[in-house]
C-alpha positions as CSV (number, residue, x, y, z in Angstrom):
1,M,0.0,0.0,0.0
2,T,1.3,3.4,-1.0
3,L,0.7,6.3,1.4
4,T,-0.6,9.5,0.0
5,A,1.5,12.6,0.7
6,E,-1.2,13.8,3.1
7,K,-1.2,10.5,5.1
8,T,2.6,10.4,5.1
9,D,2.7,13.9,6.6
10,Y,0.1,13.0,9.2
11,F,1.8,9.7,10.2
12,S,5.3,11.2,10.2
13,G,4.2,14.1,12.4
14,L,2.1,11.9,14.7
15,V,4.9,9.3,15.2
16,A,7.5,12.0,15.7
17,L,5.3,13.7,18.2
18,Y,4.7,10.4,20.0
19,H,8.4,9.8,20.2
20,L,9.0,13.3,21.7
21,L,6.2,12.9,24.2
22,I,7.0,9.5,25.6
23,N,10.6,10.6,26.1
24,A,9.8,14.1,27.4
25,D,10.0,13.4,31.1
26,G,12.9,10.9,30.9
27,H,10.6,7.9,31.7
28,V,8.8,5.8,29.2
29,D,5.7,4.5,31.0
30,D,4.0,1.2,30.1
31,K,0.6,3.0,30.0
32,E,2.0,5.4,27.4
33,L,3.2,2.5,25.3
34,R,-0.2,0.8,25.6
35,M,-1.9,4.0,24.5
36,G,0.6,4.2,21.6
37,R,-0.6,0.8,20.4
38,I,-4.2,1.9,20.7
39,M,-3.3,5.0,18.6
40,K,-1.6,2.9,16.0
41,K,-4.6,0.6,15.7
42,Y,-7.1,3.4,15.6
43,E,-5.1,5.3,13.0
44,N,-4.3,2.2,10.9
45,I,-0.6,2.6,11.2
46,D,0.9,-0.9,10.8
47,D,4.1,-1.9,12.5
48,G,6.1,-1.4,9.3
49,K,5.0,2.2,8.8
50,F,5.3,3.0,12.5
51,N,8.9,1.6,12.6
52,Y,9.8,3.5,9.4
53,F,8.7,6.8,10.9
54,M,10.3,6.1,14.3
55,E,13.6,5.3,12.5
56,K,13.4,8.6,10.7
57,V,13.7,10.5,14.1
58,T,16.0,8.1,15.9
59,G,19.4,9.7,16.5
60,K,18.1,13.2,15.9
61,T,18.3,15.9,18.5
62,H,15.1,17.0,20.3
63,D,15.0,20.3,18.3
64,E,15.5,18.5,15.0
65,I,12.6,16.2,15.9
66,V,10.4,19.1,16.9
67,E,11.1,20.8,13.6
68,A,10.5,17.7,11.6
69,C,7.3,17.0,13.5
70,T,5.9,20.5,13.1
71,N,6.9,20.7,9.4
72,S,4.9,17.5,8.8
73,L,1.9,18.6,10.8
74,K,1.8,22.0,9.1
75,K,1.2,20.2,5.8
76,C,-1.9,18.5,7.3
77,N,-5.4,19.9,7.6
78,Y,-6.6,21.5,10.8
79,Y,-8.6,18.4,11.9
80,E,-5.5,16.2,11.6
81,Q,-3.4,18.7,13.5
82,V,-5.9,18.8,16.3
83,K,-6.3,15.0,16.4
84,A,-2.5,14.6,16.6
85,I,-2.3,16.9,19.6
86,A,-5.4,15.3,21.1
87,W,-3.7,11.9,20.9
88,M,-0.6,13.3,22.7
89,S,-2.7,14.8,25.5
90,L,-4.5,11.5,25.9
91,I,-1.2,9.6,26.0
92,A,0.5,12.0,28.3
93,N,-2.5,11.6,30.8
94,S,-2.6,7.8,30.4
95,D,-0.6,7.3,33.6
96,G,-2.9,9.7,35.5
97,F,-0.4,12.6,35.5
98,M,0.9,14.9,32.8
99,A,4.5,15.7,33.5
100,P,5.5,19.4,33.2
101,E,7.8,18.5,30.3
102,E,5.0,16.8,28.5
103,W,2.7,19.8,28.9
104,K,5.5,22.2,27.8
105,L,6.0,20.1,24.6
106,I,2.3,19.9,23.8
107,Y,1.7,23.6,24.5
108,R,4.7,24.6,22.4
109,I,3.4,22.6,19.4
110,Y,-0.3,23.3,19.6
111,N,-0.1,27.0,20.6
112,N,3.2,28.3,19.3
113,E,3.8,26.2,16.2
114,L,0.3,25.3,15.0
115,N,-2.0,27.9,16.6
116,L,-4.7,25.4,17.4
117,K,-7.6,26.0,19.8
118,L,-7.4,24.1,23.1
119,S,-11.2,23.7,23.0
120,D,-11.0,21.8,19.7
121,I,-8.2,19.6,21.1
122,L,-10.2,18.7,24.2
123,S,-13.3,18.0,22.1
124,I,-11.5,15.6,19.8
125,Q,-9.7,14.0,22.7
126,K,-13.0,13.0,24.2
127,Q,-13.8,11.0,21.0
128,L,-10.6,9.0,20.9
129,P,-10.5,5.4,22.2
130,R,-8.8,4.6,25.5
131,E,-8.9,0.9,25.1
């Protein structure tokens, strides 16, 4: 299956953002990994695609990954941008606590880079699966 450019940008941005988020506080939590698997299933990202996009960010600096992530997400439509941030908020809260580093990352991308409305993010977040 060939990905369209639009889906490639969405998947690339989403996976890079996921990588940034789960590593933001220096502790990768099992609940975050479980929510990542739920996200992959819901978004129809098979292991091959997921691993491909993870490998693209492996070895890059934090700032390089943020830049790659935001560049990809800026090519997506508003709904996809909001949904990507909603996923990250859901994953960050999956262990019952959003670390300050996770919030700082999410805020930087949704507010400073993408100029998204928090109310839209929260609305979409409520619609995403948790199991």
